[in-house]
N, C-alpha and C positions, 0 to 999 in steps of 0.2 A: 618519572611518571610517563613520559612519552613512549616508553618501551612496553607498556601494557597492551595486551591484545584485546580487541573487542570493544574499544571505545567508539562512541558515535553510533549512528544509525546506518543501516543499509541504504544505498541510493537506488531508487527505482530508475532503471535505464530505459525500459520500454514498457508500454502498457496498452492493452487492447480492451476496451470496454465491452463487457458482456451483458450487464443488467444493472438497473438502478431500482431499488425497492423502497417504498415509504416505511418509516420506522418511528412511531411516536412523534410525529411532527417534523422529523428529520429524515434523512435518507441514508441507505447503505449502498455503496458503490461496489460492484463485483466485476472483476476482470482478470485477464491473464497478463502476467508481467514477468520481467527479468530484473533481478536486483543483484547488486554487488556490494561488498565491503571487504577491503584489504584483499586477501586471496580467495575469499568465499564468494561463490556465485550460485544463484538458484533461479529456476524458472518454475512458476506455479500460480495458483489462484491468489489474487490480491483482494483484500477487503478493506474498505475505508469508510468512515462516517463522514457525512456532509451535513452541515448546519447552515441555515440561511440567517445571516446576521446583517441587518440594515439593507435587506434586499440583495445581498451578495453571498454566493456560496463560499463557505470556509471548509476546506478539507482537513480532516483530522489525520493523525499518524496512521499509517497503514499496517496491516498484518498480512502475513503470507503463509500459505501452506506449501508442503512439499509435494502435494498431489500434482501430477502432470495435467496440464490444461491444453495440450496440443490438439 
C-alpha cells in the first residue's frame, strides 16, 4: 500500500497573507502560497477557513487554485 501515489495532503511551504474576510461568524483567510507533495509543486492562491474556539483561532484544511498570484 505504500506504493500508492497521492496519499496524504500537500504541505504548505510558504504563505503570504493577502486578506481575511468575515463569513457567518467565522473567517476566510486568503493568501499566496507554495505547496508540495511528492514530486508535485504548485504556487497559487490559498483559501482556508478560520474558526474561533475557546478564544483561539483554529485553521481548517486549505484549498489552493492554480491561478498565479505573483
